[in-house]
C-alpha positions as CSV (number, residue, x, y, z in Angstrom):
1,M,19.7,-43.3,30.1
2,K,16.4,-42.0,30.2
3,L,17.6,-38.8,31.2
4,M,20.0,-38.4,29.7
5,K,17.8,-37.8,25.5
6,Q,15.8,-36.1,27.2
7,T,18.3,-33.4,28.8
8,L,19.7,-33.8,24.9
9,L,15.8,-33.6,23.1
10,Y,15.4,-30.4,25.9
11,A,18.4,-29.1,24.2
12,L,17.5,-29.5,21.3
13,F,14.1,-28.1,21.1
14,I,15.5,-25.1,22.7
15,L,18.2,-24.7,20.0
16,T,15.2,-25.0,17.4
17,L,13.6,-21.4,19.2
18,N,16.5,-20.1,19.1
19,L,17.5,-20.4,15.3
20,S,13.8,-19.3,15.1
21,A,13.8,-15.9,16.9
22,A,18.0,-15.5,15.0
23,R,16.0,-15.9,11.4
24,A,13.3,-13.7,12.3
25,E,16.1,-11.1,13.2
26,D,18.0,-11.2,10.0
27,E,14.5,-11.4,8.0
28,T,15.0,-7.9,8.4
29,Q,19.0,-7.5,7.6
30,V,20.5,-7.6,4.3
31,E,22.8,-10.5,4.1
32,V,25.6,-10.9,1.4
33,T,25.2,-14.1,-0.3
34,K,28.2,-16.8,0.0
35,T,29.5,-18.4,-3.4
36,P,30.0,-22.1,-2.8
37,S,33.4,-23.1,-1.6
38,F,35.0,-26.1,-0.3
39,S,36.5,-26.2,3.5
40,W,39.0,-28.4,3.0
41,T,41.1,-28.5,6.0
42,Q,38.5,-28.4,8.6
43,F,39.2,-30.8,12.1
44,E,36.3,-31.6,15.1
45,L,38.8,-32.4,18.2
46,G,37.0,-33.5,21.7
47,A,36.0,-35.5,24.2
48,T,33.6,-39.0,23.8
49,S,31.9,-40.5,25.8
50,A,29.8,-44.1,25.4
51,F,26.6,-45.7,27.1
52,Q,25.0,-49.0,26.3
53,S,23.0,-51.4,28.4
54,G,24.4,-53.6,29.7
55,G,26.4,-51.0,31.8
56,F,29.4,-50.7,29.0
57,N,30.2,-47.0,29.6
58,T,33.7,-45.6,28.3
59,Y,35.2,-42.3,28.2
60,S,37.8,-41.1,25.1
61,G,39.2,-38.3,22.6
62,I,37.9,-38.0,19.4
63,I,38.8,-36.2,16.2
64,R,37.5,-36.2,13.1
65,W,38.3,-34.6,9.8
66,T,34.9,-32.3,8.4
67,P,35.7,-31.4,4.7
68,E,33.1,-29.6,3.4
69,F,30.9,-27.8,1.2
70,H,29.2,-25.0,1.2
71,A,26.2,-23.8,-1.3
72,N,25.7,-20.7,-0.2
73,N,25.3,-18.6,3.3
74,A,23.0,-21.4,4.9
75,W,23.6,-25.0,3.0
76,S,26.9,-27.3,3.2
77,F,27.4,-30.6,2.7
78,G,30.2,-33.0,3.8
79,L,32.5,-35.8,4.8
80,D,32.8,-36.6,8.9
81,L,35.9,-38.8,9.0
82,G,37.0,-39.8,12.4
83,F,38.6,-42.2,15.0
84,T,38.1,-42.6,18.6
85,D,40.4,-45.0,20.9
86,F,37.3,-47.0,23.3
87,K,38.6,-48.4,26.3
88,Y,36.9,-51.4,27.7
89,S,36.9,-51.8,31.7
90,D,39.3,-55.2,31.6
91,A,42.2,-52.9,29.7
92,T,41.7,-53.9,26.0
93,H,41.2,-50.3,23.6
94,A,38.6,-50.6,20.6
95,L,39.7,-48.8,18.0
96,V,36.7,-46.9,16.3
97,L,36.9,-45.7,12.7
98,E,33.8,-43.4,12.2
99,Y,32.2,-42.5,8.1
100,A,29.8,-40.8,7.5
101,A,27.5,-37.9,4.8
102,S,26.8,-34.3,6.4
103,V,24.1,-31.7,5.9
104,R,24.8,-28.5,7.5
105,Y,22.5,-26.0,7.6
106,S,23.0,-22.6,9.3
107,L,21.9,-19.8,11.0
108,G,24.6,-17.2,11.5
109,N,26.9,-18.1,13.9
110,W,24.6,-21.3,15.1
111,S,24.1,-24.6,12.7
112,L,22.9,-28.1,13.1
113,K,24.6,-30.9,11.3
114,A,23.4,-33.9,10.4
115,L,25.0,-37.4,10.4
116,V,24.3,-40.3,8.8
117,G,27.2,-43.3,8.2
118,A,28.8,-45.7,9.9
119,Q,31.3,-47.0,12.7
120,S,33.6,-49.6,12.0
121,W,34.7,-51.2,15.8
122,T,38.2,-53.0,15.6
123,S,37.7,-55.4,18.4
124,G,35.5,-58.4,19.7
125,P,33.2,-58.8,16.8
126,Y,35.3,-56.8,13.8
127,H,32.0,-54.8,12.3
128,T,30.5,-52.5,11.2
129,Y,27.6,-50.4,13.0
130,F,25.3,-47.7,11.5
131,M,24.8,-44.2,13.4
132,V,22.9,-41.3,12.8
133,G,22.7,-38.0,14.7
134,P,22.6,-34.2,15.1
135,E,25.2,-31.6,15.8
136,V,24.5,-28.5,17.1
137,A,27.9,-26.4,16.6
138,Y,28.4,-22.6,17.6
139,T,31.4,-20.2,14.7
140,F,32.9,-17.5,16.3
141,D,33.0,-14.5,14.2
142,Q,36.8,-14.7,14.7
143,P,39.4,-17.4,15.9
144,A,39.6,-18.4,19.7
145,L,43.5,-18.9,20.7
146,K,44.5,-17.9,17.0
147,F,42.5,-21.0,15.6
148,I,39.6,-22.2,17.4
149,N,37.2,-21.7,15.1
150,S,34.0,-23.4,16.5
151,V,32.6,-25.6,19.2
152,F,30.2,-28.6,19.5
153,V,27.8,-30.2,20.7
154,S,26.5,-34.2,19.0
155,Y,24.6,-37.2,19.8
156,T,25.3,-40.4,18.0
157,P,23.7,-43.4,18.8
158,V,24.9,-46.3,16.8
159,L,22.4,-49.5,16.4
160,K,25.0,-52.3,17.2
161,S,22.8,-55.8,17.1
162,G,20.3,-56.2,19.4
163,Y,21.2,-52.8,21.3
164,T,22.8,-49.5,20.8
165,V,25.5,-47.4,21.7
166,N,24.8,-44.1,22.5
167,E,27.3,-41.8,22.1
168,I,28.2,-37.9,23.5
169,A,30.7,-35.6,22.2
170,A,31.9,-32.6,22.8
171,G,34.5,-30.1,21.9
172,F,36.0,-27.3,19.1
173,G,36.6,-27.3,15.5
174,F,39.9,-25.9,13.8
175,K,41.0,-25.1,10.6
176,L,44.0,-25.7,9.5
C-alpha cells in the first residue's frame, strides 16, 4: 500500500513539472479565450480497484456522469455522479453510489481535477462515507475511435470509520 501511495505521489509530481513546462511554452503563444459553456453529456467509463487495510481488495468497472461548466480555457466546475458494483470474496456485492463536486484546471490537453464528495455503500452496514481525491486526464485534439475524447487516472481515498479504502480508477471519457 505504501508503494502504491509513493508511486501515485511521484506521478502527480511529474505531472506538475510537465504542466509547469507546458505553461511556460503556452505563455509565448496567443490563446483565444473560450466563452463560458456547459458539457451535459460527458461520461467516464473505466476499471477501478479498491484496497483497504485488513486485506479486502476488489476490482470492478465504474461509470460516471461528469457534467461541467467551463468558465474559461483553464477552469471548469462540475459534478461526478458514479456507480460501481464491487464484489466481495464471499461472492456478495456492494453497489457503490458516488457523488462529488469537482474543480478542474486545464493546461493545454492536460488537466487536474479535485473531487470532494461521498460514496454510499449498499451492503453490510449501509453507510455514506466522505471521499476526496485527484484525477489527472489527457484530452485528445480529435476523438479517438470517433467517441473517446480523453483518458484519466484517479485516486480516491474513502474515509470509512476506523480505516480508509483506497480506490484507483483508470479509463476514458466520452460524449454522447
